[in-house]
DOKE-186869 format. One record per residue: residue in one letter; x, y, z of N, C-alpha, C, CB in turn. Coordinates in steps of 0.001 Angstrom, whole numbers, plus 500000, padded with zeros to 6 digits. Each point is the difference from the previous one (the first is absolute). Glycine has a CB too. Example, Ala and Ser with C-alpha at 12.3 -4.5 7.8 and 13.67 -1.06 7.14 Angstrom:
2
A513190494310507800499110501190500000500900501200500000498108498827501246/S501542502223498034500820501190500060499230501090500730501184499372497855/
REM end
This chain:
468
M064623373416206539500149500682498713500505498993498962500475502228501158/N498837497667497688500397499002499005501263500443499263497595499312499733/Y502994499717499565501311500223499365499957501107498936500539497593500427/P498486502418498619499985501062498994499907501396500613498938498393498437/T500235501734502602499868501316500652501312500427500627497585499543500445/R503061499490500237501296500285500628501044500413498964499452498361501814/L500527500983497036500945500300498935499797501423499475500058497563499385/I498684502834500472499685501359499534500491501046501005497983499110498768/L501751500618502514500437500933501047501511500142500033497988499398501328/D502705499459498535501461500016500080500634500735498829499898497850501229/S499459502106497607500592500611498808499578501461499805500042497736498968/A499017502742501808499498501371499842501042501026500421497678499170500395/G502407501941498853500940501073500348499458500911501074500882499904497705/E497796500129502460499391500807501049500050499261501334498498501092498301/G501515499697502770499883499399501317498554499599500255501943501367500834/I497841497421499667498633499521500245499958499321501365499573499694497508/Y499430500658503284499786499263501245498499499948500300502284500712500883/G497336498272499917498608499820500371499790500229501475499736498393498145/L499064502076502213499641500252501393498685499282500303501195502253499981/D498692497304501290498696499479500408499148501147500519501002497746500562/S497824501965499914499063501053500424500461500743501242498181498662499016/E502869500830501661500545500684501173501242500820499654499095498166501433/G501347501759497290501166500766499587501309499249500120498772501990500675/Y501175496695499584501226499214500117500377499408498640499453499468502411/T501844500468497321500496499552498707499775498501499817501709501832500038/T497752497824498788499746498582499690500979499472498957497581500340500543/F502867500510498556501026499590499036500738501249499514498629497967499279/V502578501845500192500821501102499501500901499452498897499946501205502256/N500229499553496671500829499488498897501438500518500115497958499891498516/P502978499543500709501419500391500096500231501487499727500595497693499299/A498659502913499753500205501417499693499692500873501222499427499551497584/A499523500097503161499653500754501210501089499860501051497564499663499519/Q502998499134500594501090499789500954501232500816499607499127497689500476/R501166502318498234501181500725499516499857501506500231500370498211498272/M498430502338501485499791501441500142499990500453501458498710499944497881/T500753499235503006499868500405501406501170499549500862497551499901499711/G503168499087499839501120499494500798499598498964501039501080502175499646/Y497611497563500470499513498975500930499916498647499283498692501752501299/T501537497151499465499846498653499442498547499550500130502399499443500582/E497273499505498681498652499448500064499676499550501419500174499276497601/E500824500115503070499792499508501363499688501146500953501546498089499535/E499063503061500260499774501154500874498626500630499764502468500416500019/M497025499457498769498732500662499662498770499151500293501230501226498254/I498809497480501419498816499144500131499518499984501454500794498572498064/G497906501692502120499400499950501324500186501245500830500358497619499904/T500282503401499531500189501256500741499146501104499369502363499313500647/C497506501785500076499227501145499498500837500760498966498740500190502208/Q500860499701496567500758500619498904500029501527500127499365498073498518/H499564502502501960499943501457500145501078500492500964497529499946499530/K502641499339501593501003500405500989501419499845499473498419499343501798/M501766499764497236501344499762499473500389501019498928499703497574500500/V499397502660498512500422500774498834499168501245499724500800497888499083/H498100502318501662499097501096499634499588500817501220499168498634498079/H501705501440502892499647500582501300500130501520500052500734497881501014/S499936502746497984500219501453500022499768500602498622501656499726501863/R497999501556498156499817500736498759501359500430499430497734500799500801/P502281499812497988501280500435499415500802500937500888498947499740497804/D500356501097502997500731500933500875500382499367501330498782501876498925/G500936496835501261500389499294501219498961499998501091502269500586499440/T496611500132500367498966500009501032499246498666500005499773502511499772/P499712497074501396499333498685500102498804499881499053500732499876502388/Y499067498929497082498893499708499096499175498887500640501338500700497922/S497550499658502684499165499007500683499370499037498998499535501658501828/H500316497064498592499368499020499110498527500341499764501599498241500825/L497843502615500064498604500411499815499829500892498769499669499842502477/D501437500827497124499959500874498824500597499336498767500138501958501520/C500324496818498634500749499336498939499077499510498875501716499317501701/P498526501119497027499175499537498869500074498488499791500357502216498933/I500777497180501467500129498546499847498980499298500897502466500232499448/Y497432500218501800499001499454500919498586500310499509501621500255501911/A498220500963497521498672500412499549499472499096498902500559502337500609/A500350497050498612499571499139498901499181498814500500502028500688498719/F498457498645502360499241498835500454498927500364501028502016498607499564/K497996502637500884498907500437500874498799500504499188501693500600501762/D498635500128497123498940500585499170499646499125498810500772502245500702/G500098496779499000499775499171498831500222500750498696498388498696501335/K502472502344498697500294500799498806501485499934499657498084501531500554/V502217498702498174501396500060499543500529501405500245499595498212498237/Y501600501882502362500644501291500238501330500041499258498881500207502264/S501338500870496955501273500214499286500632501292500509499148498770497931/I502079501147502549500680501128500636501377500186499347498763499585502197/S501672501690497670501310500244499357500829501068500697498967499337497863/N500653501052503357500740501078500666500423499626501424498730501640498610/E501571497080501614500423499565501324501341499284499904497597499798500736/V502897499751500421501285499288500039499850498703500782501255502182499850/F499586496847499832500188498801500810501370500120500653498508498559498484/W501640500761502650501247500079500762500745498666499928498973501717501549/R502326498388498254500834498809499922500422499552501393500811500710497734/K499744498112502314500468499436501276501118500856500597499376497693499205/D501443502939499914501121500802500495499587501404500454501467498709498471/G497208501583501497499507501285500498499877501086498944501015499396502131/T499375500306496640499837500970498925498652499794499317502499500090499662/S497062500933499619498709499912499312500187500139498499498845500940502017/F500129498656497239500012500185498552498580500289499528502002498457499750/P497844502450499267498653500345499518499371498822499251500685502423499829/V498021497400500367499319498878499356498675500448499391501087498417501617/E498471500824497399498616500030499578499472498587500201500370501903498302/Y498423497968502212499486498664500284498502499939499768501824499654501666/T497719499121498156498568499725499879499636498928501014499985500623497533/S499023499667503282499520499035500996498622499506499544501308501141501905/T498628497563497796498772499403499453499403499018501010500888500262497638/P497839499891502733499400499089500991499810498590499418498829501969501068/I501342497019499816499725498597499637498624499655500577502509499350499973/I496533500422499156498612499752500429499578498586499584499449502480499802/K500008496778501161499509498637499737498654499829500698502375499083499794/N496648500498499404498636499808500526499480501254500690500488497571500291/G499868503578499129499515501273500526500742500482501227497819499407499096/K503175499844501337500751500386501199501417500393499606498607498451501434/C501868502657499139501356500482499699500989499251500891499128502305499327/L501807496964500020500977499197500736501334500710500221498908498003499049/G501297503067500257501288500710500104500241500834498755500926498169501452/A500357502010498181500332500821498830501312499533499390498778501961500993/V501394498327497726501268499793499293500555501382499657499255497729499041/V501991502491501315500642501294499751501105499818498956499477500784502369/V500436499987496554501031500003498954500639501383500009498759498265498563/F502587501792501579500662501301500103501262500073499148499083500221502300/N501317501014497373501217500268499231500831501066500697498824499378497863/D502480500450502092500930501031500461500122501038498882501290498348501495/I498277502886498768500006501026498946501066501071500275497539499588499612/S503552500012501052501067500954500327500565500662498748500557498636502017/K499736500561496962500589500555498780499031500953499310501372497921499730/R497357501689500234499019500866499363499878501329500740498763497977499196/K501221501950502147499921501223500801501207500897499746498696498762501747/K502485500621498178501222500766499751499939500662498630501305498429501470/D498225500818497527499872500553498651498999501150499986500569497757499020/E498311502082501703498993501062500049500561501265500651498198498257500114/E502570501554500976500603501148500680500985500708499086499718498849502203/E501046500375497009500962500593499078499275500778498904501626498134500478/I497261501306499046499209500691498981499443501311500552499409497787498952/I500085502156502291499462501206500639501099501043500159498277498619501217/K502917500931499188501124500922500179500390500642498673500818498624501934/L499265500550497005500371500531498688498937500954499472501282497904499534/K497451501739500696498909500875499565500076501344500719498557497989499537/R501700501945501779500124501226500778501172500847499496499008498822501996/Q502116500517497698501176500704499504499691500687498670501490498340501169/L497790500951497946499640500575498707499053501193500175500296497739498928/E498775502143502028499077501106500269500758501235500498498181498339500538/L502792501422500359500799501105500527500806500658498888500131498848502224/E500501500311496929500809500536498914499130500752499003501635498126500292/N497188501355499435499104500654499049499551501364500531499224497745499183/A500444502293502116499601501277500609501155500996499966498374498788501489/Y502829500725498784501178500867499988500265500540498596500967498697501920/L498932500408497068500255500416498623498965501019499530501035497766499540/N497708502036500852498971500977499641500328501370500582498291498163499908/Q502198501830501334500393501255500646501195500619499278499142499144502210/E501824500007497404501179500478499299499627500625498659501364498235501135/I497675501151498155499584500512498701499395501401500155499590497637499184/L499617502535501873499375501297500232501029501071500332497952498827500787/E503115500783499918500972500980500482501252500085499130499144499581502281/A500974499535496724501260499857499251500353501283499253499550497547499754/K501710502766500257500547501088499208501247499441499327499075501841501555/S500871498060497135501090499328499276501222500899499922498326498699498661/Y502809500780501745501271500690499833500874499258498993499852500875502358/G499515498321496806500749499275498999500688498781500561500315502114498809/E500456497232500324500776498847500421501419500467500275498555498402498649/I502327500652501648501407500374500170500561500181498601500257498731502226/I499934502515497389500372500331498627501349500707499984497568500175499351/G503273499456499701501284500661499823501149499019499862499114501901501290/R502049498630498292501184499169499796501254500639500577498944499091497947/S500879501860502967501149500677500595500798499031500869498744502182499964/P502556498083500247500802499136500886499401499877501398502018500661498709/A497427500449501815499407499954501344498823499042500038500727502359500405/L498438497651498535498840499118499970500411498551499768498615501895499150/R502387497890500000500461498626499760500540499374501279500542500603497631/A500096500207503213500507499492501285498844499552500894501997501531499827/I496899499230500159498811499634500786499410498693499486499526502432500461/L500334497444498220499414498784499420500856498779500318498988501372498158/S502323498811501888500890498899500364499754499558501434501711500852498385/Q498087500113502511499712499665501400498655499284500124501348501990500748/I497673498460498472498676499360500029500107498543499587498903502199499489/E501851497534499442500158498621499527500651499118501053500177500852497667/L500732499718503125500679499224501043499068499650501152502130501120499377/V497095499854501099499235499805501236498601499436499767501288501869500968/A498129498373497858498604499607499763499726498521500273499895501796498305/P500934497255501219499683498582500213500152499535501439500718499626497693/T499873501184503173500220499612501388498800500394500855502487500252499693/E497574499421501593498963500402500953500481501148500884499100497656499987/A502023502977499644500601501037500831499121501239500087502245499136499373/N497748501494501812499354501299500141500815501042499240499039499352502261/V500275501628497144500676501015499194499638501384500522499984498479497979/L501033502375502179499801501391500403500348500899498820500517499459502435/I498487501235497021500200500893498861500028501428500511498856498384498413/T502233502326501336500132501388500440500072500906498773501188499280502129/G498602501987498106500063500960498897499048501148500228500638498173498446/E499563502887500792499160501184500134498563499697499592501994501451499564/S497107499419500843498597499854499622499861500113498486499263500949502222/G499929498140497194499750500061498569501008499298499129498921502083500462/T501984497135500119501023499319499203499568498627499501501687501230501306/G497106498350499022499514498720499490500293498821500903500298500919497767/K499712499324503549500299498902500941498928498910499924501175501631501528/E497568498778498280498935498999499895500177499128498758498452501557501209/L502004499058497690500222499220498780501077498943500206499311501977498637/I501720498373502122501064499036500312499424498848500817501742501838499956/A497419498506501031499365498960500832499142499067499145499991501579501964/R499237499000497117499148499176499139500829499085499108498269501800500033/E502835498712499470500847499187499122500622498843500771500479502021498588/I499918498220502662500540498922500843498939498937500209501550501613501158/H497234498833499173498899499047500205499698499211498725499038501528501743/N500908499161497123499638499352498738501040498994499515498749502049499425/R502485498070501072501049499056499612500230498932501072501072501816498654/S498083498173502373500168499054501108499077498803499838500657501888501505/S499507497131499374499135498821499977498600500318500519502018498560500310/R497799502660500237498700500409500548499184500824498993501021499988502293/K499410500071496469499394500890499015498549499658499680502254500311499060/K497314498458501224498607499639499733499039500638500994500798497857499037/R499736502634502089499160500675500995500121501511499825500281498072501620/T498828502654498987499979501457499868501060500648500886497552499900499468/L503109501125499987500870500835500827499106500959500776501957499822498353/I498037500053502965499166500853500851500834501191500467498599498009500758/K500861503194499053500741501228500299499381500748501171500668500158497600/V500171500385503261499549500863501097500850501262499992499244498004501394/N500108503157498536500719501259500143499969500390501471499409500733497628/C501689499039503060500042500189501454499840501465500397501468497996500160/A498801502918498919499889501426500328498558500479499997502254500349499023/S496841498870500398498611500465499876499077499389501044500394500294497575/I500150498907503348499164499323500993499981500794501309500530497767498941/P498303502599501567499950500644501322500624499101501062497918501240499322/K502744499361501638500767499249501000499161498944500714501425502008500306/E497326498351500017499159499080500769499501498822499167499317501925501411/L500870498121497280499482498925499136501087499087499437498138501512499420/Y503129498739500932501094499191499457499799498508500252501522501937500348/E498218497716500906499925498587500359498848499311499265500983500531502254/S497880500139497663498864499430499293500298499860498508498458501002501705/E502214500001497725500329499960498573500936498833499685499707502492499876/F501277497280500974500970498932499768499428498621500306501809501615500533/F497546498258500638499632498674500502498502499709499965501987500141501433/G497186500881498278498557499787499990499409500075501400500264498583497974/H498407501319502120499341500002501304498745499151499923500915502293500531/I498579497355500644498757499242500064498869500953500376501239497871500647/K497558501700499091498825500801500309499961500330501492498754498933498083/G501028502348502230499913500430501387501331500287500655497968498694500126/A503134501240499118501321500238500589500140501432500514500956498276498459/F498365502658500894500013501402500422498759500675499422502558500058500112/T497191501152500319498838500744499509500094500173498494499799501203502199/G499176498383497100499999500102498541500365498707499307500578502361500260/A499913496638500483500345498705499404498731499154499922502386500110500911/T496818500148498055498696499348499885500067498637499329498992502244499908/R502181497399499576500159498684499375501471499607500037497994500398498497/D502279498332501276501389499547499907500664500641498781499410497804501132/R501868502495498996500731500608498881501352499324499852498824502205500359/A501508497445498415501302499395499718501059501089499888498890498067498812/G502278501678501773501110500936499885500826499704498756500056500238502492/R500936500616497263500828499851498798500837498720500037500081502491499805/F500345497086501402500784498764500071499153498809499570501390500971501857/E497341498997498563499118498901499598499765500026498496498891500054502253/M500935501144497191499797500117498555501215499498499221498488501954500403/A502697498284500151501240499670499285500490498584500263500589502388500118/D498680496833500669500444498645500346500324499194498735498592500078502099/G502624499406497834500441499253498828500600500881498922498255498352500507/G501695502969499694500506500926498992501013500970500578497846499796498798/T502095501454500717500970501029500382499275501207500569501596499207498223/L498937501350502861499453501210500613501004501128499808498681498652501713/F500870502430497644500863501153499761499611501122500949500295499349497576/L500607501008503321499765501058500983500749501247499558499699498311501872/D499557502629497533500596501253499539500069500988501156499123499610497664/E501927501209502348500243500973501075500047499295501355498856501801498650/I501938497158501444500109499187501219500463500823501196500499498018498579/G500234503066501166500509500825501095498928500736500766502043500245498707/E496717499750500782498908500709500667499293499148501047499705501323497930/I500627497387502173499326499130500965500395500400501427499957498108498307/P499072502097502584500322500390501379500861498955500698497858501272500099/L502971499182500804500914499099500726499266498878500715501550501907500293/E497279498412500300499296498989500787499461498863499134499400501781501632/L500414498470497085499526498938499115501155499223499377497966501361499528/Q503198499241500452501148499350499352500347498663500644500866502252499404/S498922497629501906500282498730500674499062498907499519500819501251501997/K497922499103497730499032499009499516500313499593498565498254500961501525/L502217500003497694500413499680498641501220499080500020499087502206499193/L501843498068501721501189499157500128499620498574500369501337502002500678/R497676497853500193499570498661500416499462499196498809499462500907502289/V499764499754496842499471499308498819501151499542499104497879501381500105/L503131499470499739501140499640499161500786498846500597500127502354499204/Q499973497595502125500783498962500654499239498687500141501203501788501213/E497511498296499135499234498802500344498924499643498989500445500536502345/S499301500343496684498925499792499015498665499767500706501665499031498370/A498086501733502691498768499846500781499525501367500477500697497680500732/Y497972502458499417499417501250500470498603499722500550501344501332498308/E498072499661502378498613499935500465499244501210499467500685498736502091/K498057501047497541499162501122499617499687500846501234499010498661498090/V500683502600501708499618500876501100498709499467500626501110502008498883/G498907497801502441498835499507500712499888498490500039498895502067499353/D502072497219500072499931498533499931501246499424500659498628500077497857/D501226498781502817501158499357500621500472498791499196499192500783502231/K500212498994496621500397498880499157501235500373499182497606499207499888/T503448499985500227501216500246499236499857499401498604501376500009502122/R498915500796496873499879499569498611501384499923499369497702501038499831/R502489497969499330501260499828499277499895500680498634500454497809501205/V500652502690498303499984500686498716501326499762499278498415501757500911/D501517498119497773501182499806499154500068501174499031499878497446500196/V500958503540500138500055501233499221501449500409499775497776500723500932/R502528499722497836501306500618499739499837501514500144500711498104498421/I500259502536502212499906501430500273500955500781499104499346499507502373/I500100501515496957500802500994499294499583501357500560500215498564497862/V500760502245502537499667501313500570500721501093499221499659498973502288/A499824502242497829500617501145499322499933501217500910499366499077497731/T501594501822502097500020501227500789500864501040499313499650498690502111/N500045502587498128500897501065499534500830500539501167498360500610498172/R501562498703502965500806500370501168501259499136500087497913500725501206/N503060499745499572501183499202500300499698499217501279501596501688498879/L497968497057500957499571499213501165501142499703500963498239498994498580/K502975500929500900501139499753500896500171501170500963501133498607498225/E498780502614501235500100501183500859498794500090500931501318501191498218/E497494498438501272498793500016500832500125499030501173498639500619497983/S501936498212501760500156499004501067501046500447501014499344498188498396/Q501710502454501130501030500498500923499463501130500872501768499353498346/A497241501380501107499395501099500758498859499522500887500635501551498164/G499059497143501787498955499442500844498598500156499455501465500464501869/R498412499963496861498673500182499413499543498772499208500454502451499888/F500419496576499983499661498762499299500780498860500657499545501241497803/R499786497650502453500646498896500702501163499441499183497820499451501119/Q503342500418499538501165499474499298499788498553499578501450501557501297/D497935497612499584499805498596499653499063499849498814500394499379502379/L498600501504497512499097499962498851500728500458498735498031500426501521/F502806500608498620500780500475498850500882498891499431499985502311500972/Y500723496973499904500874498929499521499195498845499406501689500645501733/R497120499119498795499154498936499467499506500354498596499299499388502341/L500439501900497426499511500442498695501115500209498980498109501068501177/N503044499314499307501104500400499121500838498805499538500056502202501176/V499290496713498454500728498813499537500613500269498634498451498497501302/F500778502116497812500490500306498655499565501415499641499905497550499308/P500966503454500906499616501383499708500142500330498510500708500634502318/I498332500130497172500049500515498631499709501494500062499265497759498996/E501590503048500358499776501443499986499512500423498623501781500344501758/A497015500238498196499436500471498737500646501333499636497805498809500458/P502822501287498387500707501237499643499025501110499644501929498644499185/P498395502616501153499134501118499599500077500199498485500329501113502258/L498664499539497196499930500182498552501179500820499476497508499857500144/R503021501068500654501117500827499541501271499177499780499003501934501226/E501029496818499320501154499123499785499766499015498856500554500220502422/R498331499897496906499691499121498867499315500796498891499786498022501558/M500831503127498092499436500882498986499863499309498641500996501931501222/E499831497034498527499909499275498725498633499340499824502471499599500090/D496819500171501019498710499311499939498827500947499748500940498298501537/I499306503013498510498891500949499872499273499887498659501239501524501517/P499443498337497334499241499871498738499027498822500010501934501021498820/A498525497819501646499128498817500028498853500183500985501953498564499382/L498353502007501794498957500228500998498972501016499509501649499461501805/A498832501631497590499086501036499508499086499442498917501704501762500539/D498858497440498564499199499402498938498939499068500572501955500174498450/H498448499032502563499049499076500631498861500765500672501856498344500360/F498481502691500399498982500770500699499115500767499013501539500201501976/L499037500239496910499229500715498986498919499087499413502012501439499468/R498380497335500176499031499054499428498928499631501036501794499089498461/S498652500726502781499064499634501069499001501116500266501759498550501019/A498719502702498993499129501143500297498973500214498891501862501060501301/T498561498854497435499048500222498908498928498918499973501804501125498683/K498578497649501664499014498920500060499038500211501163501662498427498970/K498894501966502169499176500203501197499043501186499831501853499038501397/L498646502045497976499206501212499852499184500007498707501719501205501334/N498529497805497822499268499878498728500149501267499145498355498454501124/V502900501972498686500297501177499185501058499627498957499431501566501934/P500712499213496995501050499721499001501384500088500630498516500898498184/E502414498332501284501344499959500574500851501144499468499821497513500229/P500666503383500659500877501092499548501354499439499545498849501608501592/R501914499245497724501308499572499501501079500344501018499233500317497617/L501520498645502788501119500185500931501246500335499190498986498385501692/T501498502850498425501121500462499180501327499845500733498470501616498863/Q502612498559500370501329499948500601500181501153500986500910498893497924/A498475502256501748500070501139500923499305499664501326500050501593498033/N498828497672501899499330499551501223500927499138500840497797500085498821/I502885498988500515500917499105500716501105500793500676499501498170498364/Q501054502813500925501075500817500575499504500779501224501054500198497717/D497713500321502176499436500720501147499811499066501198498845501581498419/L500661497228501304499782499031501080501311499575500649497954499196498820/Q503086500677500381501299499573500534500753501140500668500099498272498224/A499461502957501571500640501150500646499472500245501402500330500998497761/Y498599498333502567499362500170501310500468498879500916497969501125498962/D502201499150502350500585498964500864498974499169500772501960501470500204/W496753498718499572498932499108500453500027499671501505500047499058497720/P499605501935503100499917499710501442498916498980500341500823502302500428/G498130497621498731498936499017500229500210498702499249498468501878500364/N502663498018498914500402498777499307498976499540498957501247499356502051/I498612499326497796499172499459498913498546500402500165501568498072499781/R497958501999501449498615500393500236499753501421499494499904498477502004/E501057502407498242499862501382499519500041500044498472501076500851502117/L499770498322497280500078499948498544498654499595499401502445499426500155/Q496905499596500431498690499597499478498995501130500129500492497627500604/N499521503064500535499062501107500184500234501106498970499889499463502448/V501380500814497268500334501027499009499484499604498625502035500628501324/I498156498113498307499534499522498694498474500020499940502055498552499782/D497276500999501274498529500025500027499474501420499786500000498019501555/R500614502930499160499560501395499889500267500538498586500453500343502471/A500698499292496962500352500471498660499050499449498947502383500158500713/V497197498594499446499058499395499048498677500771500001501077497733500347/I498459502667500821498741500754500106500145501369499325499443498805502167/L501700501860498049500211501338499450500244499986498496500922500675502196/S499651498230497299500442499976498605498881499755499010502160499198500811/K496810500110499575498840499728499142500399499362498676498836501924501059/G502094497128498994500349499240498812501071500639499136497723499148500053/R502786502037500313501051500653499206501363499642500586498439501912499385/K502538498921500343501317499829500589499874500017501525501101501089497985/L499649498047502683499887499882501456500438501298500665500408497516499859/L498707503096500905500279501265500688500326499716501458498468501262498430/L502806498764501887500430499731501374499836501249500851501631498269499183/N498168501520502115499821501113500928500982499835501152497549500235499371/L503754499769500271501063499830501003500524501355500443500632497784498995/P499836502318502254500662501231500437501211500273499115499215499630502375/T501073501650497350501110500340499102501343499653500608498623501823499043/S501467498263502286501255499669500671499901498635500641500455502423500411/P500541496695499341499963498676500620499986500055501520501194499136498023/N499287501962502554500057500094501458498709500558500596502463500311499821/K496647500170499329498726500546500467498920498970499739500743502385499560/K498964496835501440499110498852499819498542500430499871501609498597501296/Y497971502372499503498614500468499974500004501513500175499135497793500939/P499988502902498381499943501456500175499620500360501427499379500264497590/S501276500783502917499724500426501378498758500866500024502446499901500576/P496703499907500443498794500837500086500356501461500246498721498033500871/V500549502884498477500262501437500123499403500509501306500012500274497480/A500699500634503187499485500568501247498743500806499718502322500079500969/L496754499893499965498731500707499839500186501495500265498744497921500682/D500854502901498358499983501448500185498577500429500327501953500311498403/E497932500738502370498670500480500383499221500403498750500884500794502237/G497897498739497653499156500349498867500085499028498840500268502324500683/V500682496713499369500129499030498913498849499015500070502510500243499999/V496878499476498863498890499063499917500382498869499045498314501847500483/F501416496905499928500321498836499177498720499347499508502135499639501280/T497941499820497522498867499241499476499922498662500724500205501129497737/D498682498166502053499824498689500630501092499032499535497506500393500141/E502823499641498575501039499117499462501365500329500606498696499786497858/E501591501533502311501272500417500605500091499537501453500066501994498472/M498803498090502253499999499552501388500245498489500094498426501876500578/K500949497366498496500235498562499982501466499697499719497643499628499236/A502953501159499848501418499789499670500884500283501206499537500610497612/R500136500476503127500794500341501190499860498915501066499704502457499508/E499063497047500685499798498931500982500774498748499593497722500926500555/S502251498788498151500714498825499495501492500134500259498245499674498238/L502316501502501470501429500234500227500352499885501475500053501491498001/N499068499026502863500249499933501436500029498550500488498903502242500273/L500135496955499251499978498590500392501216499260499460497500500068500046/I502884500237498715501195499373499406501234500328500823498964500138497714/S501168501136502680501162500411500810500035499246501327499932502277498935/A498895497581501690499940499287501285500346498534499830498263501600500796/L501208497784498163500279498579499753501469499777499674497656499694499181/K502941501234500046501425499865499672500865500128501254499551500935497707/R500103500044503143500787500207501215499922498768500910499586502489499843/C499259496830500142499802498811500847500296498701499245498268501267501289/K502355498872497539500394498835499192498822499076499705502273500140501007/G496586500478498725498828499222499614499199499432501157501221499462497973/K499263500713503251499291499460501166498813500898500331502139498980500896/V496677500431499279498783500770500253499668500054501484499163499351497747/T500786499452502911499558499942501390501169499755500947497781499154499228/G501940500971502070500993499695501025500949501149500248499832497633499366/P501144502139501563500996501032500307500765500408498750500211499095502324/S500041502209497509500735500538498852499281499771498683502093499614501249/G496599500121498797499210499824498786499416501320499522499469497674500714/A500058502335498042499466501228499408498771500512500746500880499252497794/A498285499825502708498805500424500735500389500792501253498752497982499135/E502294501539501568500471500705501192500579501358499613500477497800501139/L500294502235497767500621501251499559498948501038499630501978498708499178/L496950500836500170498934500908499557498950500260501074500376499176497699/K499805500130503463499011500078501085498609499660499467501392501753501179/M498538497100498152498785499589499320499673498565500387500475501572498079/N498239498119502018499584498621500241500468499121498838497985500787501339/P502667498047498947500492499134498917498919499619498998501681499126501583/T497092500616498916498910499631499091499689501134499033499051498494501760/T500958502740498760499759501172499149501094500149498960498813501125501886/L502440498654498543501129500119499072499906498964498891501424500884501856/Y498263497862498516499848498967498971498910500396499012500760498237501628/S498151502329498871498894500413499142500448501077499014498381499434501833/R502404501543498647500449501090499119501027499509498979499572501635501853/I501290497455498592500976499410499069499278499301498859501654499701501874/K497289499539498489499215499294498976499273500986499108499718498053501543/K499689502996499051499220500974499246500894500753499007498413500236501951/L502818500070498463500924500744499139500818499088499087500117501746501763/N499597496922498345500685499013499157501510500022500225498179500236498297/L502225499939502982501413499941500349500353498582500427499985502431500696/K501299497295499436500444498678500432500915500154501194499800499091497660/A499756500382503488500795500137501220501261499176499866497934500390501383/
REM end
């Protein structure tokens, strides 16, 4: 080999080596030695395929009969490959792209020159791009679902001492990675507190993923949380991402955490402790980076003492407890909340805005709001429809202690109109949901109380525009 050629080979950043027609190494440059860990003395005169190209990426044997490098000097064609690996002297592999070019003289193939690059960094970058793309696709699908199902309950509005205490707690815990347990009655805005914590955290650029644990059938909990692979069970026709995968790098909000079955609580605890899980039907362990915020209207400490909730999971979740105050303890906030809901309802319903009077405010503050902020919004929405742009016509029970009118007993011969029957059915479902504290499925749920299929109950709740 002449001096200029040797100089070019030595200065090249790509790995370069030559083979004779039998596959034995004739020359090798410093870059090839550096990438493979073999010296020039070890390579020259030996079978290069047996040294660095003997196995596929999965470790299975790669015969020289199938090797594109050998094919170059057998077929007299140039082969370019980008999905294989070379093996180092220490037994590790690295992804490569290479070109094998035949050396032809006087019509006879004398061997080949192989030029290769270590593409480990490029492969890693591609995998990261694929992962980020997948994450964005999951978040986009989740957000589309959220938009379809969203029901606005406003922002955290008000200036009462009870609310200021909550905002102070949010400011303290939001910048940390601590798990948060939000307690409080149904309709007090626990989800809004969770969103505010997420929005003030370092994870705010990612989506807050929400799971309502009370609405998941028992047999689907594991799939909902961790996902499943195709064929994992009957009906699993494709791979499905779970909520933990969707929330990777962000925040997962588990509403009604007390509804999770005991047998699944151990798996949830494992994710919190080890940041690892497996999809249903898969044995591959996946890593996940998720902050957990949970909410419940139950007393989890009492539930754990009664054996209905794991104590170790309770302590893992109860790092920073926040109690959402009921609306009756923050009556000073009712004017601001009512005004916000009034503007939101008129915009949503595309109707003129009725006038909110001082008498309206007094009526609203005289009621003790068993359904809390959610009930207040429903009352305002209904009043906007009835008022038709005039003075706001509220439809509150006259007595603060009478939350809903009681259904009248049926007398023989009494006939009800279709609208009256719908009203009676609505009241009956409301009574059942209130008695079960909003729980629809499972033991002590409204479906069990009504002796009704949960799917049928969900359908009627939706049809009657009720909120479980």
